[in-house]
N, C-alpha and C positions, 0 to 999 in steps of 0.2 A: 549276403542277406537278400532275399527277394524283395523288390520294391513294391510296396503296397499303397494304393491310392488312399490318401487321407487316413493314414494309420499311424499309430504310435507304439513303439516297442519300449516297454519299461523294463530295464534290466535290474538284477539284484544289486543291492548296495555293496560298496567296497568294504565298509567297516561293519560288517554284519548288517547287515543291511548296507580464517581465524576470526575469532570473535573479538569484538571491540570491548573497551572497558565499560562496564555497566555503571549506572549512577551510584554515587557514594552512599554508603549506609551510615547510620549513626554510629559513632565510635563505640566499640564494645566496652562496657563499663569495666574498669579495673584491669585493662589490658596493658601489660608492661613487658618489654623485652628484657630478659634476665641475662642471656648469653647467646652470642653468635659464634659458630665455629665453622671455619672453612674445611671442607672434606675433599678427598679425591673424587673426581668426577665419576659418577656411577649411574648405570641405566636402571630405570624403574618404569612402571606403567600403572595406570589407574583407570577405574571405570566409574568412580563416584567421588563426591566431595566438591568443595568450592575452592577455587584458586584465587588468592588475594594479591593485590598489587604491592602491598607493603606489610611489614610486620605489625602495623597498627590494626590490621584486619578490618578496615573500615571501607575498603573499596574493592569490589569484585572484578577480577579479570575475566572469569568465565567458569563454567562447570567442567569438571574433569571428564565427564562423560563425552564431551565434544572432542576429546583427544584420546579416546580409548584405543585407537589404533596407532597412536604416536608414542614413540619411546621418549620418556621424559628423563632428562639428565639432571641429577641433583649435584649441586656444588657447595651448598651450605646448609647447616642445621641451626635452628634458632629455638632456644628455650623461652617460651612465652608464658607469663603468669596471667591467668584470667580469673578474676574473683577469688584469688588466693590459691587457685589450682594451676599446676604447671602442665603445659603441653609442649610437645616438640613439633615444630613445623620444618618442612624441607623446602629449600629454595630450588625451583625448577628453572633451568637456563637452557632453553632450546630455541631453534629458529622459529618454531611454531608458536611457542608461548613461554612467557617468563612470569614468575610469581611464586607465592608461598602456599603450600598445601600441607594439611595435617598428615603426619607420617602414617597414621592408621588407615588412610585412604590410598596408600601407595604400596605396591608389591615390587620386590626386587626382580630385575630382569627386563629384557626388552619386550615391547608390545608385539602382538601378532598383527601384521598388516591386514587391512580390510581385503576381503575377497575381490572387491571391485578393482582395487589398486594393483592386484596381482595378476589380473586377467591377461594383459598383454604379454608378460613374461612367460606365463604358463602356456599360452597358445603357441608362442614361438618355440618353446621347448618341446611341446607335444608334436608339432609338425616336423621338427628336426628329427625326433626319434622315429616317427612314422616313416620318414623318408630314408632313414638308415636301414630299417627293416625292408622297405620296398626295394632299395638298391641291391640288397643282398639276394633278392630273387629276380633281379633284372626288371623290376617294375618302375615305370616313370614316376618322378616325384609328384606329390600333390601340393596344392597351395591353399593358404588360408584365404577364404573369400569374404571380403568386407561386407557384402550385401547379406550373406547368411549370418555373419556375426551380429550385424545390426538388427536383423529381425529377431534373433534370439534375445537381444537386450530388451526387447519389448514383451518378454514372456509373461510379465505380470498382467497384461491385458488379455491374454488368451489361454494361459495355463493355470490350472488349479490342482491342488493336491488333496486327495481324500485319503481314506485308509488304504494302505498299500494292498493290492496294486491299482487302486482305483484313481489313477491319474487321468485327468480329463483335459481335453482341448476344445475350446470354442473355435471351431473351424472357420466360421464366418469372420470372427475377429482376427484369426490368424491370417486369413486370405487378404483382409484389408491391409494388415501390416506388411505382408509379403509383397503386395502390389506396390507399396510405396518404395520398395527397394528393387523393383524390377524382377522379382522372383515369381515363378509360375504358381498359380493358386489352385491348380487342379489336383495336385498330388504332393505328398511329402512323407518322408520317413525320418523319424528321429529316434535316437537312442539316448536314454536317460539313465544316469547312475548317481549314486550319492555316497557320502561318507560323513560320519560324525566322530571319527577317531581323532583324538587330540593330537596324536602324533602326525596324522595326515594334515591337520590344519595349522601346524606350526609355522610353516612358511611356504613360499611359492614352489620351492624345489620339491618339498615333500608332497604337496597337494597335486602338483602336475605329475609326479611319478606315480601317485596312487591312481590317477586318471589313465596314465599310460598303461599301467598294469591291468586296469579294468578293461580297457578297450583292445589291448594288443597282446597281452600275455596270458598263456594258459599252461597248465601242467608244469613241468620242471623249468619254469621261466623261459619257455620257448615261444617265439612269436607265432600267433595263430593266424595264418594267412587267409582264413576263410572269413575273418571279421570284415565288416564294411570298410573300415578305414584302411585296410591292407589289401583291398581288391583292386585289380588293375583298372576296373571300370570307374572307380572313384578317383576323380581328378582334382576336386576341390571340396573343402569342408568349411563349416562354421562351427565353432565350439565356444561355449560360454559357461562360466561358473558363477553361482550366486548362493548367498546364505539365506536359509529359512529356518528360524528358531533353532540355531545351533547345528543344523545339518547343512553341509555344502552339497548342492546339486550341480551336476555338469550335464550339459545337453550337447549332443553331436548332431549336426545337420549336414549330411553329404549331398552331393549332386545326384 
């Protein structure tokens, strides 16, 4: 790719395109534990609901939303009668949080990690695959540049998304951030892609592979050596993933 001063290349999308214990609440009237059953430890996840410290349901441990990217392991079930009506609560026993949550707020299966927590693993995998392709053509390996990664982490201050492809950069704001990390402010080339595929977002392996395919694979799964990341002139890169309203965006910033 020809380097263009202060320019942005927006590429097509891949996929078509701990909390402390809160103050005690008044005991819920008519709350009574009917039965508690130990069950085989099983993985669940939740995005809503209230986690209570005990079966009395009178002290809140926290909101399940705070643990939406944490796999919650259930070890007990409790049948609790509230005002004559029975409900089943599950006991969550994990290193992050322990407590009781109504079973209707839980879904079976492991949680999807946050994109932020997957960044380091994905970047490592991305660079490793890029260097495998580069080695096959006798091209020297590239490295992940911390300064470029750090400036990409500040994207919220200089990058805005409009209706595709109207992605905009506030170059003055970008230059200010770049200067903080010792990067040149006179020119920059970025490549941006995205995916909203549930399969791609499942875990770091799937998401990093989608990014590898996006930047490095064309045609019959053959490496495209004309892409920026596979050019001999590219010796270091910054790459960063972030979530925006259910779509994961990835930005590549080469030297």
